[in-house]
C-alpha positions in Angstrom: 117.0 81.8 95.1 116.6 78.1 94.3 117.0 77.2 98.0 114.4 79.8 99.0 111.8 78.6 96.5 112.8 75.0 97.3 111.9 75.5 100.9 108.5 77.0 99.9 107.8 74.2 97.5 108.3 71.7 100.3 105.1 72.9 101.9 103.4 72.9 98.6 104.4 69.3 97.9 102.2 68.4 100.8 99.2 69.8 99.0 95.9 68.1 99.1 94.9 65.2 96.8 93.1 67.8 94.6 96.5 68.7 93.1 97.3 65.1 92.2 93.9 64.8 90.7 94.6 67.8 88.5 97.8 66.3 87.3 96.0 63.0 86.5 93.4 65.0 84.5 96.3 66.6 82.6 97.6 63.3 81.4 94.1 62.2 80.3 93.7 65.4 78.3 97.0 65.0 76.4 95.4 62.8 73.7 92.5 65.2 73.4 95.0 68.1 73.0 96.8 66.4 70.2 93.4 65.6 68.5 92.3 69.2 69.0 95.5 70.5 67.5 95.1 68.3 64.4 91.6 69.6 63.8 92.1 73.1 65.0 95.4 73.9 63.4 98.3 75.6 65.1 96.7 79.1 65.1 93.7 78.1 67.2 93.9 77.6 71.0 92.2 74.5 72.4 90.3 74.8 75.6 92.5 72.2 77.1 95.5 74.5 76.5 93.9 77.4 78.3 92.9 75.0 81.2 96.6 74.0 81.4 97.6 77.6 81.6 95.0 78.2 84.3 96.5 75.3 86.3 100.0 76.8 86.0 98.8 80.2 87.2 96.9 78.6 90.0 100.0 76.6 91.1 102.0 79.8 91.1 99.4 81.4 93.3 99.5 78.5 95.8 103.3 78.6 95.9 103.3 82.4 96.7 100.6 82.0 99.3 102.6 79.2 101.1 105.8 81.3 100.8 104.0 84.3 102.5 102.5 82.0 105.1 105.9 80.5 106.0 107.2 84.0 106.5 110.1 85.9 104.9 113.7 85.4 105.9 114.7 88.9 105.3 113.9 92.0 103.3 115.5 90.6 100.1 113.2 87.5 100.4 110.2 89.7 100.8 111.3 91.8 97.8 111.6 88.7 95.7 108.2 87.6 96.8 106.8 90.9 95.7 108.4 90.6 92.2 106.9 87.1 91.8 103.5 88.4 93.0 103.7 91.0 90.2 104.5 88.3 87.7 101.4 86.4 89.0 99.2 89.5 88.4 100.6 89.8 84.9 100.1 86.1 84.3 96.4 86.3 85.4 95.8 89.2 83.1 97.4 87.4 80.2 95.3 84.3 80.9 92.1 86.4 80.8 93.3 87.7 77.4 94.1 84.2 76.1 90.6 83.0 77.2 89.0 85.9 75.4 91.0 85.1 72.2 90.1 81.4 72.4 86.4 82.2 72.8 86.5 84.5 69.7 87.9 81.8 67.5 
């Protein structure tokens, strides 16, 4: 499986500069996250945390799109893609719930 995903990540590694800008933004927000955690406590979610989750879910979507675009090697590869696609759907749903929880706090 690592070789399969590694091949798909090769295409994703050539992603536009937008992705590198996102990672730069993440490093700038690290200090803000620590400050938010000190003031918010461990039970509250900071906006920067939910944004980081959004970036992770978005990255997973990009990887799966590139995987599908590159084509499947065989039926097993396609089945594994479908499993990961279901995980993505679950992750998106969970992220919506996390955002709702953060907004209630």
